[in-house]
N, CA, C and O of each residue as an XYZ file, in Angstrom:
816
protein
N     -38.447     37.586    -32.112
C     -38.185     37.693    -33.257
C     -38.123     39.307    -34.049
O     -38.753     40.268    -33.606
N     -37.390     39.361    -35.077
C     -37.714     40.734    -35.907
C     -38.857     40.772    -36.676
O     -39.619     39.822    -36.858
N     -38.998     42.209    -37.255
C     -40.278     42.536    -37.650
C     -40.603     41.697    -38.895
O     -41.734     41.310    -39.189
N     -39.233     41.411    -39.748
C     -39.462     40.724    -40.999
C     -39.784     39.177    -40.698
O     -40.361     38.478    -41.531
N     -39.409     38.744    -39.569
C     -39.648     37.341    -39.139
C     -40.963     37.092    -38.850
O     -41.549     36.096    -39.274
N     -41.523     38.022    -38.079
C     -42.852     38.029    -37.985
C     -43.983     37.829    -39.095
O     -44.930     37.048    -39.193
N     -43.407     39.028    -40.015
C     -44.262     38.611    -41.312
C     -43.852     37.496    -42.067
O     -44.817     37.060    -42.696
N     -42.860     36.878    -42.260
C     -42.780     35.553    -42.914
C     -43.581     34.632    -42.354
O     -44.073     33.781    -43.094
N     -43.900     34.615    -40.801
C     -44.439     33.260    -40.082
C     -45.781     33.543    -40.287
O     -46.622     32.646    -40.336
N     -46.117     35.017    -40.440
C     -47.557     35.074    -40.587
C     -48.197     34.710    -42.196
O     -49.340     34.493    -42.598
N     -47.176     34.752    -42.709
C     -47.495     34.302    -44.322
C     -47.510     32.552    -44.563
O     -47.909     31.874    -45.510
N     -46.871     32.179    -43.218
C     -46.945     30.559    -43.399
C     -48.535     30.005    -43.344
O     -49.375     30.638    -42.704
N     -48.881     28.755    -44.077
C     -50.082     28.307    -43.858
C     -49.700     27.339    -42.666
O     -48.613     27.110    -42.135
N     -51.193     26.765    -42.393
C     -51.181     26.183    -41.286
C     -50.052     25.035    -41.109
O     -49.328     24.993    -40.114
N     -49.985     24.229    -42.037
C     -49.078     23.072    -41.901
C     -47.604     23.753    -41.549
O     -46.970     23.503    -40.524
N     -47.255     24.508    -42.423
C     -45.981     25.399    -42.192
C     -45.713     25.707    -41.213
O     -44.578     25.607    -40.747
N     -46.855     26.244    -40.539
C     -46.590     26.889    -39.175
C     -46.447     25.614    -38.108
O     -45.724     25.773    -37.125
N     -46.969     24.666    -38.260
C     -46.827     23.978    -37.242
C     -45.442     23.056    -37.676
O     -44.827     22.555    -36.735
N     -44.977     22.836    -38.944
C     -43.495     22.402    -38.642
C     -42.741     23.331    -38.155
O     -41.805     22.957    -37.448
N     -42.894     24.508    -38.344
C     -42.070     25.808    -38.076
C     -41.909     25.835    -36.283
O     -40.855     26.004    -35.670
N     -43.183     25.632    -35.733
C     -43.254     25.704    -34.306
C     -42.470     24.180    -33.305
O     -41.997     24.209    -32.168
N     -42.581     23.093    -34.178
C     -42.203     21.486    -34.315
C     -40.734     22.292    -34.208
O     -40.277     22.373    -33.068
N     -40.005     22.858    -35.229
C     -38.630     22.782    -35.088
C     -37.720     23.599    -34.179
O     -36.551     23.378    -33.860
N     -38.594     24.669    -33.811
C     -38.087     25.533    -32.601
C     -38.189     24.776    -31.503
O     -37.175     24.769    -30.805
N     -39.261     24.019    -31.061
C     -39.274     23.392    -29.892
C     -38.395     22.055    -29.840
O     -38.140     21.586    -28.730
N     -37.764     21.212    -31.374
C     -36.863     20.404    -31.210
C     -35.639     20.909    -30.926
O     -34.940     20.197    -30.205
N     -35.056     22.228    -31.394
C     -33.806     22.995    -31.365
C     -33.700     23.137    -29.656
O     -32.782     22.752    -28.931
N     -34.888     23.782    -29.307
C     -34.578     24.175    -27.870
C     -34.478     22.921    -26.887
O     -34.018     22.993    -25.747
N     -34.942     21.833    -27.450
C     -34.778     20.541    -26.416
C     -33.773     19.974    -26.991
O     -33.464     18.955    -26.374
N     -33.084     20.178    -27.941
C     -31.987     19.730    -27.947
C     -30.291     20.486    -27.462
O     -29.140     20.052    -27.418
N     -30.839     21.568    -27.219
C     -29.917     22.542    -26.564
C     -29.678     22.530    -24.937
O     -28.683     22.762    -24.251
N     -31.282     22.088    -24.566
C     -31.162     22.060    -22.980
C     -30.619     20.546    -22.879
O     -30.107     20.360    -21.775
N     -30.587     19.516    -23.635
C     -30.012     18.073    -23.507
C     -28.315     18.194    -23.677
O     -27.478     17.560    -23.034
N     -28.120     19.009    -24.536
C     -26.558     19.221    -24.772
C     -26.049     19.935    -23.536
O     -24.989     19.566    -23.032
N     -26.744     20.933    -23.021
C     -26.097     21.860    -21.830
C     -26.107     20.505    -20.604
O     -25.088     20.123    -20.029
N     -27.228     20.034    -20.432
C     -27.203     19.051    -19.605
C     -26.252     18.074    -19.310
O     -25.730     17.877    -18.213
N     -25.990     17.263    -20.719
C     -24.845     16.245    -20.804
C     -23.707     16.900    -20.727
O     -22.872     16.036    -20.457
N     -23.108     18.075    -20.817
C     -22.285     18.661    -20.648
C     -21.904     18.980    -19.599
O     -20.695     19.096    -19.399
N     -22.941     19.245    -18.499
C     -22.773     19.256    -16.851
C     -22.758     18.231    -16.533
O     -22.142     18.377    -15.478
N     -23.017     16.902    -16.617
C     -22.692     15.702    -16.383
C     -21.627     15.327    -16.760
O     -21.244     14.496    -15.936
N     -20.929     15.442    -17.506
C     -19.537     15.064    -18.223
C     -18.896     15.848    -17.404
O     -18.075     15.057    -16.940
N     -18.649     17.079    -16.788
C     -17.929     17.888    -16.261
C     -18.150     17.602    -14.729
O     -17.216     17.879    -13.976
N     -18.981     17.220    -14.351
C     -18.971     16.850    -12.695
C     -18.449     15.321    -13.007
O     -17.409     15.071    -12.398
N     -18.875     14.392    -13.710
C     -18.001     13.090    -13.794
C     -16.726     13.246    -13.706
O     -16.118     12.747    -12.759
N     -16.101     13.954    -14.656
C     -14.597     14.239    -14.756
C     -14.071     14.800    -13.604
O     -13.003     14.392    -13.146
N     -14.717     15.707    -13.078
C     -14.361     16.248    -11.693
C     -14.054     15.079    -10.587
O     -12.988     15.043     -9.971
N     -15.016     14.209    -10.420
C     -15.268     13.143     -9.826
C     -13.850     12.188     -9.695
O     -13.134     11.931     -8.728
N     -13.790     11.777    -11.179
C     -12.842     10.847    -11.608
C     -11.294     11.030    -11.404
O     -10.404     10.218    -11.153
N     -11.292     13.039    -11.697
C     -10.315     13.258    -10.969
C      -9.665     13.166     -9.905
O      -8.457     12.934     -9.852
N     -10.428     13.344     -8.927
C     -10.476     13.400     -7.483
C     -10.160     12.288     -6.835
O      -9.475     12.169     -5.820
N     -10.802     11.315     -7.599
C     -10.890      9.529     -6.958
C      -9.470      9.075     -7.499
O      -9.002      8.094     -6.922
N      -8.728      9.621     -8.496
C      -7.699      9.238     -9.298
C      -6.283      9.637     -8.487
O      -5.233      8.997     -8.421
N      -6.676     11.058     -7.839
C      -5.588     11.495     -6.918
C      -5.643     10.971     -5.582
O      -4.634     10.632     -4.964
N      -6.764     10.905     -5.147
C      -7.072     10.411     -3.677
C      -6.178      8.719     -3.540
O      -5.444      8.392     -2.608
N      -6.503      7.939     -4.667
C      -6.001      6.727     -5.062
C      -4.467      6.638     -5.130
O      -3.784      5.748     -4.625
N      -4.084      7.573     -5.750
C      -2.470      7.770     -5.656
C      -1.744      7.947     -4.534
O      -0.624      7.567     -4.191
N      -2.874      8.812     -3.853
C      -2.164      9.642     -2.708
C      -1.795      8.020     -1.501
O      -0.806      7.473     -1.013
N      -3.326      7.828     -1.507
C      -3.183      6.437     -0.201
C      -3.046      5.065     -0.662
O      -3.292      4.146      0.120
N      -2.647      4.821     -1.951
C      -2.509      3.517     -2.170
C      -1.665      2.647     -1.439
O      -1.762      1.420     -1.447
N      -0.745      3.386     -0.736
C       0.270      2.849      0.374
C       0.102      2.625      1.539
O       0.966      2.043      2.195
N      -1.390      3.157      2.217
C      -1.785      3.371      3.338
C      -2.348      1.678      3.468
O      -2.580      1.029      2.448
N      -2.479      1.236      4.517
C      -3.211     -0.054      4.796
C      -1.900     -1.006      5.560
O      -0.821     -0.671      6.048
N      -2.729     -2.599      5.355
C      -1.390     -3.433      6.283
C      -0.700     -4.002      5.322
O      -1.308     -4.365      4.315
N       0.599     -4.186      5.418
C       1.541     -4.663      4.540
C       2.275     -5.704      5.565
O       2.689     -5.589      6.718
N       2.234     -7.154      4.276
C       2.884     -8.194      5.221
C       4.143     -8.734      4.431
O       3.985     -8.913      3.224
N       5.423     -9.022      5.010
C       6.600     -9.418      4.383
C       6.051    -10.720      3.602
O       5.217    -11.433      4.160
N       6.584    -11.067      2.143
C       6.068    -12.444      1.734
C       7.307    -13.202      1.141
O       7.201    -14.361      0.741
N       8.520    -12.484      1.100
C       9.527    -13.267      1.004
C      10.596    -12.385      1.206
O      10.350    -11.179      1.218
N      11.909    -12.843      1.391
C      13.395    -11.954      1.509
C      14.314    -12.261      0.606
O      14.777    -13.398      0.687
N      14.825    -11.359     -0.480
C      15.638    -11.880     -1.514
C      17.195    -11.366     -0.740
O      17.460    -10.206     -0.425
N      18.044    -12.503     -0.562
C      19.427    -11.942     -0.242
C      20.572    -13.035     -0.802
O      20.594    -14.265     -0.751
N      21.568    -12.004     -1.390
C      22.581    -13.204     -2.199
C      22.054    -13.627     -3.405
O      22.588    -14.473     -4.122
N      20.759    -12.915     -3.704
C      20.410    -13.479     -5.298
C      19.448    -14.795     -4.929
O      18.928    -15.603     -5.698
N      19.414    -14.737     -3.867
C      18.171    -16.163     -3.508
C      16.894    -15.697     -2.642
O      16.919    -15.164     -1.533
N      15.998    -15.964     -3.269
C      14.653    -16.018     -2.480
C      14.624    -16.989     -1.237
O      15.274    -18.024     -1.089
N      13.664    -16.376     -0.334
C      13.390    -17.333      0.859
C      12.250    -16.702      1.319
O      12.079    -15.486      1.393
N      11.291    -17.789      1.699
C       9.970    -17.544      2.413
C      10.302    -17.656      4.094
O       9.368    -17.581      4.892
N      11.484    -17.812      4.486
C      11.630    -17.735      5.708
C      12.992    -17.507      6.284
O      13.794    -17.861      5.419
N      13.483    -17.174      7.112
C      14.558    -16.292      7.646
C      14.885    -17.026      9.159
O      14.195    -16.744     10.139
N      15.980    -17.968      9.230
C      16.207    -18.941     10.220
C      15.397    -19.576     10.755
O      15.469    -19.768     11.969
N      14.104    -20.231      9.782
C      13.148    -20.932     10.534
C      11.933    -20.063     10.352
O      10.875    -20.526      9.926
N      12.111    -18.654     10.717
C      10.870    -17.877     10.945
C       9.920    -17.552      9.807
O      10.584    -16.918      8.986
N       8.771    -17.681      9.411
C       7.920    -17.672      8.011
C       8.334    -16.003      7.986
O       8.765    -15.266      8.874
N       7.987    -15.755      6.496
C       8.237    -14.432      6.136
C       7.583    -13.626      6.602
O       8.145    -12.612      7.016
N       6.089    -13.762      6.723
C       5.141    -12.760      7.136
C       5.233    -12.672      8.776
O       4.450    -11.825      9.207
N       5.852    -13.211      9.605
C       6.513    -13.086     10.787
C       7.492    -12.227     11.253
O       7.612    -11.863     12.423
N       8.495    -11.769      9.913
C       9.772    -11.105     10.260
C       9.061     -9.527     10.338
O       9.443     -8.796     11.252
N       8.194     -9.098      9.525
C       7.866     -7.504      9.643
C       6.092     -7.679      8.924
O       5.629     -8.175      7.897
N       5.660     -7.140      9.834
C       4.083     -6.596      9.619
C       3.972     -5.400      9.696
O       4.068     -5.073     10.879
N       3.771     -4.302      8.851
C       3.840     -3.033      8.705
C       2.280     -2.448      8.656
O       1.557     -2.925      7.781
N       1.785     -1.553      9.448
C       0.125     -0.583      8.734
C       0.656      0.399      8.854
O       1.255      0.752      9.870
N       0.522      1.104      7.709
C       0.638      2.624      7.441
C      -0.479      3.236      7.441
O      -1.146      3.166      6.409
N      -0.984      3.982      8.555
C      -2.014      4.803      8.720
C      -2.017      6.140      8.178
O      -0.989      6.587      7.671
N      -3.151      6.866      8.241
C      -3.031      8.481      7.788
C      -2.461      9.297      9.449
O      -2.467      8.894     10.612
N      -2.006     10.616      8.775
C      -1.762     11.331      9.815
C      -0.173     11.095      9.955
O       0.446     11.897     10.654
N       0.604      9.915      9.257
C       1.908     10.079      9.333
C       2.313      9.080     10.442
O       3.408      9.012     11.001
N       1.336      8.399     10.628
C       1.324      7.210     11.967
C       1.502      5.754     11.087
O       1.493      5.647      9.861
N       1.666      4.675     12.092
C       1.545      3.843     11.926
C       2.258      2.460     12.788
O       2.941      2.830     13.743
N       2.210      1.226     12.627
C       2.984      0.392     13.201
C       3.519     -0.640     12.788
O       3.141     -1.040     11.686
N       4.633     -1.467     13.560
C       5.633     -2.528     12.956
C       5.412     -3.561     14.063
O       5.322     -3.263     15.254
N       5.318     -5.030     13.476
C       5.398     -5.887     14.381
C       6.505     -6.841     13.863
O       6.873     -6.897     12.689
N       7.035     -7.657     14.986
C       7.982     -8.798     14.266
C       8.257     -9.795     15.503
O       8.148     -9.550     16.705
N       8.581    -10.792     14.972
C       8.717    -11.763     15.785
C      10.112    -11.696     16.473
O      10.377    -12.248     17.541
N      10.970    -10.951     15.728
C      12.013    -10.453     16.545
C      12.151     -9.818     17.499
O      12.999    -10.027     18.367
N      11.206     -8.800     17.485
C      10.845     -7.545     18.474
C      10.856     -8.214     20.129
O      10.553     -9.338     20.530
N      11.214     -7.311     20.666
C      11.616     -7.635     22.043
C      10.308     -7.382     22.908
O      10.116     -7.908     24.005
N       9.438     -6.514     22.278
C       8.088     -6.205     22.718
C       7.019     -7.165     22.980
O       6.216     -7.099     23.912
N       7.097     -8.317     21.819
C       5.574     -9.153     21.883
C       4.742     -8.315     21.073
O       4.011     -9.044     20.401
N       4.544     -7.175     20.856
C       3.438     -6.707     20.252
C       3.605     -5.370     19.259
O       4.577     -4.641     19.457
N       2.888     -5.127     18.452
C       2.958     -4.016     17.452
C       3.582     -2.739     18.300
O       3.291     -2.627     19.491
N       4.383     -1.849     17.699
C       4.792     -0.583     17.999
C       4.893      0.430     17.160
O       5.095      0.325     15.950
N       4.719      1.705     17.939
C       4.291      2.538     16.783
C       5.692      2.865     15.875
O       6.879      2.543     15.914
N       4.906      3.612     15.131
C       6.120      4.358     13.727
C       5.675      5.325     13.589
O       4.603      5.659     14.095
N       6.653      6.313     12.583
C       6.126      7.159     12.100
C       6.539      7.118     10.593
O       7.575      6.501     10.349
N       5.919      7.649      9.627
C       6.471      7.287      8.385
C       6.224      8.811      7.375
O       5.418      9.663      7.751
N       6.845      8.937      6.387
C       7.180     10.308      5.531
C       7.118      9.999      4.093
O       8.064      9.283      3.765
N       6.462     10.244      3.293
C       6.526     10.030      1.531
C       7.400     11.043      0.956
O       7.202     12.252      1.074
N       8.234     10.590      0.419
C       9.327     11.781      0.325
C       9.233     11.662     -0.831
O       8.606     10.670     -1.201
N       9.874     12.722     -2.055
C       9.149     13.590     -3.230
C       9.642     12.468     -4.405
O       9.296     12.669     -5.569
N      10.445     11.303     -4.069
C      10.571     10.035     -5.047
C       9.466      9.221     -5.245
O       9.260      8.481     -6.208
N       8.592      9.453     -4.024
C       7.325      8.583     -3.827
C       7.535      7.387     -2.941
O       6.690      6.509     -2.768
N       8.793      7.424     -2.364
C       9.310      6.037     -1.736
C       8.816      6.916      0.014
O       8.943      8.071      0.420
N       8.271      5.704      0.599
C       7.891      6.147      2.286
C       9.147      5.654      3.088
O       9.702      4.555      3.094
N       9.417      6.823      3.764
C      10.572      6.497      4.881
C       9.774      6.201      5.898
O       8.829      6.935      6.188
N      10.136      4.775      6.751
C       9.668      4.361      8.014
C      11.002      4.899      9.202
O      12.198      5.015      8.935
N      10.295      5.168     10.582
C      11.335      5.335     11.321
C      10.811      4.691     12.617
O       9.653      4.839     13.007
N      11.548      4.119     13.121
C      10.966      3.243     14.336
C      12.734      2.752     15.219
O      13.380      1.759     14.885
N      13.052      3.487     16.044
C      14.453      3.123     16.567
C      14.750      1.445     16.905
O      15.752      0.762     16.693
N      13.629      1.157     17.428
C      14.056     -0.444     18.157
C      13.736     -1.322     16.796
O      14.536     -2.221     16.539
N      12.676     -1.130     15.956
C      12.389     -2.508     14.838
C      13.460     -2.013     13.511
O      13.739     -2.967     12.785
N      14.017     -0.848     13.140
C      15.137     -0.862     12.183
C      16.329     -0.163     12.999
O      16.880      0.893     12.689
N      16.613     -0.981     14.116
C      18.322     -0.203     14.709
C      18.167      0.920     14.578
O      19.231      1.253     14.055
N      17.519      1.892     14.691
C      17.980      3.352     14.325
C      18.022      4.075     13.298
O      18.207      5.292     13.265
N      17.815      3.191     12.220
C      17.992      3.438     11.144
C      16.700      3.855     10.282
O      15.595      3.479     10.674
N      16.801      4.484      9.329
C      15.626      4.626      8.392
C      15.201      3.769      7.259
O      15.822      3.804      6.196
N      14.173      3.004      7.434
C      13.855      2.219      6.389
C      13.026      2.703      5.314
O      12.117      3.532      5.349
N      13.599      1.897      4.144
C      12.591      2.659      3.068
C      12.049      2.044      1.678
O      12.610      1.599      0.676
N      10.525      2.242      2.120
C       9.587      1.218      1.203
C       9.377      1.931      0.151
O       9.150      3.141      0.144
N       9.462      1.000     -1.052
C       9.014      1.355     -2.464
C       7.938      0.858     -2.935
O       7.677     -0.261     -2.492
N       7.071      1.371     -3.825
C       5.869      0.712     -4.472
C       6.723     -0.140     -5.858
O       7.582      0.337     -6.600
N       6.171     -1.441     -5.866
C       6.575     -2.460     -7.107
C       5.155     -3.075     -7.559
O       4.698     -4.200     -7.359
N       4.469     -1.682     -8.405
C       3.380     -2.793     -8.946
C       2.172     -2.849     -7.629
O       1.709     -1.773     -7.251
N       1.812     -3.850     -7.121
C       0.777     -4.015     -6.178
C       1.716     -4.015     -4.797
O       1.133     -3.806     -3.733
N       3.003     -4.219     -4.792
C       3.949     -4.803     -3.901
C       4.719     -3.323     -3.206
O       4.976     -2.200     -3.639
N       4.854     -3.846     -2.258
C       6.136     -2.940     -1.287
C       7.690     -3.704     -1.417
O       7.836     -4.904     -1.649
N       8.503     -2.982     -1.267
C      10.003     -3.429     -1.362
C      10.694     -2.596     -0.652
O      10.903     -1.416     -0.935
N      11.246     -3.456      0.739
C      11.937     -2.626      1.920
C      13.384     -2.992      1.596
O      13.559     -4.209      1.640
N      14.157     -2.485      1.373
C      15.706     -2.394      1.220
C      16.487     -1.865      2.428
O      16.375     -0.767      2.972
N      17.273     -2.848      2.719
C      18.113     -2.417      4.097
C      19.443     -3.523      3.495
O      19.266     -4.475      2.736
N      20.957     -3.009      4.163
C      21.756     -3.204      3.713
C      22.273     -4.070      5.328
O      22.052     -3.529      6.412
N      22.863     -5.246      5.235
C      23.269     -6.285      5.749
C      24.727     -5.790      6.669
O      25.642     -5.313      5.997
N      24.886     -5.886      7.890
C      26.225     -5.343      8.739
C      27.100     -6.201      8.209
O      26.889     -7.388      7.958
N      28.271     -5.478      8.007
C      29.652     -6.488      7.639
C      30.737     -5.625      8.002
O      31.299     -4.823      7.256
N      30.969     -5.838      9.121
C      32.118     -5.476     10.010
C      33.371     -5.264      8.937
O      33.755     -4.114      8.726
N      33.999     -6.379      8.265
C      34.994     -6.159      7.549
C      35.059     -5.262      6.301
O      36.147     -5.010      5.782
N      33.957     -4.802      5.837
C      33.650     -3.783      4.899
C      34.268     -2.740      5.075
O      34.702     -2.440      6.188
N      34.434     -1.954      3.967
C      34.918     -0.281      4.711
C      33.587      0.297      5.254
O      33.636      0.660      6.429
N      32.651      0.416      4.743
C      31.605      1.102      5.309
C      30.709      0.347      5.898
O      29.494      0.528      5.823
N      31.328     -0.635      6.581
C      30.624     -1.623      7.446
C      29.059     -2.112      7.382
O      28.304     -2.373      8.318
N      28.776     -2.156      5.692
C      27.887     -2.386      5.371
C      28.041     -3.882      4.415
O      29.072     -4.029      3.759
N      27.216     -4.705      4.393
C      27.343     -5.800      3.845
C      26.358     -5.694      2.088
O      26.087     -4.673      1.455
N      26.076     -6.968      1.783
C      24.972     -7.105      0.567
C      23.678     -6.603      1.246
O      23.276     -6.673      2.407
N      23.154     -6.060      0.086
C      21.707     -5.460      0.182
C      20.588     -6.385      0.397
O      20.643     -7.282     -0.445
N      19.479     -6.532      1.289
C      18.655     -7.254      1.406
C      17.314     -6.753      1.231
O      16.895     -5.814      1.907
N      16.502     -7.442      0.199
C      15.326     -6.853     -0.250
C      14.036     -7.672      0.865
O      14.100     -8.879      1.096
N      13.266     -7.048      1.275
C      12.016     -7.958      1.544
C      10.638     -7.198      0.678
O      10.355     -6.011      0.518
N      10.085     -8.240      0.307
C       8.788     -7.907     -0.550
C       7.672     -8.089      0.302
O       7.440     -9.102      0.962
N       6.809     -6.777      0.240
C       5.671     -7.197      1.300
C       4.398     -7.175      0.117
O       4.400     -6.785     -1.050
N       3.334     -7.768      0.967
C       1.617     -7.451     -0.030
C       0.933     -7.167      0.927
O       1.132     -7.397      2.120
N       0.005     -6.594      0.366
C      -1.029     -5.898      0.909
C      -2.259     -6.852      1.458
O      -2.832     -7.672      0.742
N      -2.470     -6.689      2.397
C      -3.497     -7.812      3.309
C      -4.343     -7.232      4.329
O      -4.054     -6.393      5.182
N      -5.534     -7.874      4.075
C      -6.801     -7.615      4.317
C      -6.516     -7.352      6.378
O      -6.896     -6.410      7.074
N      -5.955     -8.248      6.667
C      -5.834     -8.480      8.398
C      -4.214     -9.115      8.042
O      -3.677     -9.234      6.941
N      -3.684     -9.460      9.409
C      -2.263     -9.635      9.364
C      -2.588    -11.365      9.891
O      -3.518    -11.748     10.600
N      -1.802    -11.950      9.453
C      -1.386    -13.285      9.937
C      -0.959    -13.268     11.657
O      -0.135    -12.435     12.036
N      -1.456    -14.048     12.447
C      -1.349    -14.362     14.056
C       0.444    -14.852     14.128
O       0.945    -15.888     13.691
N       1.058    -13.808     14.769
C       2.336    -14.091     15.187
C       2.412    -15.549     15.779
O       1.527    -15.964     16.527
N       3.581    -16.369     15.392
C       3.879    -17.315     16.032
C       4.556    -17.423     17.706
O       5.631    -16.943     18.065
N       3.618    -18.162     18.523
C       4.406    -18.040     19.636
C       5.520    -18.452     20.080
O       6.081    -18.108     21.121
N       5.952    -19.397     19.085
C       7.396    -19.393     19.426
C       8.108    -19.686     18.332
O       8.408    -20.817     17.949
N       8.456    -18.363     17.682
C       8.955    -18.504     16.156
C      10.169    -19.153     16.076
O      10.442    -19.696     15.006
N      11.128    -19.221     17.196
C      12.695    -19.813     16.907
C      12.369    -21.153     17.263
O      13.371    -21.859     17.386
N      11.106    -21.818     17.499
C      11.030    -23.127     17.529
C      12.171    -23.345     18.948
O      12.637    -22.506     19.719
N      12.378    -25.069     18.861
C      13.008    -25.627     19.778
C      14.681    -24.991     19.877
O      15.558    -25.791     20.202
N      14.939    -24.006     19.678
C      16.358    -24.014     19.516
C      17.054    -23.907     20.813
O      16.730    -23.267     21.813
N      18.152    -24.721     20.578
C      19.173    -25.022     21.668
C      18.417    -26.326     22.799
O      18.883    -26.558     23.914
N      17.445    -26.907     22.335
C      16.906    -27.891     23.237
C      17.808    -28.923     23.117
O      18.263    -29.420     24.147
N      18.183    -29.378     21.915
C      19.013    -30.684     21.665
C      20.346    -30.332     23.060
O      20.479    -31.014     24.076
N      20.989    -29.371     22.767
C      21.679    -28.904     23.633
C      21.788    -29.266     25.384
O      22.565    -29.925     26.074
N      20.553    -28.439     25.643
C      19.793    -28.752     27.043
C      19.598    -30.037     27.425
O      19.782    -30.321     28.608
N      19.234    -30.932     26.593
C      18.899    -32.258     26.954
C      20.233    -33.022     26.709
O      20.337    -34.074     27.339
N      21.222    -32.689     25.941
C      22.575    -33.080     26.209
C      23.073    -32.940     27.436
O      23.503    -33.880     28.104
N      23.037    -31.612     27.842
C      23.721    -31.272     29.361
C      22.867    -32.221     30.438
O      23.552    -32.827     31.262
N      21.529    -32.380     30.485
C      20.815    -32.871     31.123
C      21.549    -34.577     31.300
O      21.813    -35.198     32.329
N      21.702    -34.923     30.003
C      21.961    -36.528     29.917
C      23.547    -36.504     30.508
O      23.969    -37.484     31.122
N      24.337    -35.395     30.296
C      25.672    -35.558     30.693
C      25.681    -35.522     32.763
O      26.440    -36.136     33.513
N      24.628    -34.640     33.092
C      24.517    -34.420     34.404
C      24.102    -35.842     35.236
O      24.553    -36.084     36.356
N      23.069    -36.842     34.431
C      22.882    -37.773     34.695
C      23.903    -38.943     34.957
O      24.008    -39.633     35.972
N      24.582    -38.992     33.863
C      25.470    -39.715     33.803
C      26.564    -39.448     34.793
O      27.183    -40.417     35.232
N      26.844    -38.336     35.158
C      27.689    -37.885     36.217
C      27.296    -38.222     37.345
O      28.128    -38.592     38.173
N      26.227    -38.187     37.591
C      25.432    -38.792     38.978
C      25.438    -40.149     39.108
O      25.568    -40.721     40.190
N      25.281    -40.781     37.877
C      25.345    -42.353     38.006
C      26.873    -42.656     38.380
O      27.256    -43.420     39.266
N      27.512    -42.036     37.677
C      28.976    -42.307     38.161
C      29.559    -42.532     39.486
O      30.182    -43.505     39.908
N      29.265    -41.553     39.993
C      29.618    -40.936     41.349
C      28.922    -42.057     42.435
O      29.012    -41.878     43.649
């Protein structure tokens, strides 16, 4: 304090001096609280910012299961009798790795794939077998993913038919693949052939 301030304080009465000391302590306490609060706000904002960036970066990672197919403007929950969930089950992992499983796969188990997040935010999937050598593209739509593929059409100029869209939902665990996803296709024909053979034997 300056000399003038000291002289002014000395001129205070005892009650005035106590009030002056109280005000000084109160102001210092408020300054400390303000600085502490400001530090807490800065740290919280920093964590929130990091968490937001992480969520935005990683929200496509995890297990994705086909929920429905849209083809020719018609929504379907199965394809030739195969439930949508068994058409594609895709897991995206860190390090640009992942797996894909399908009832149509000849492997009978999940196979590896690689993925890349493009500048437009879409996910490019690569697996020669699962996607017939083509790059499959996933894009976020709210909480879901949409994979767009073009159906083959040899009669068209570009060899591509109408676009087929598959909608994926995020799941904690995949449903178990059906043991016989195509049912008893062809069994009626086989039975008919056997009946014909029996009748032929009887006639002889």
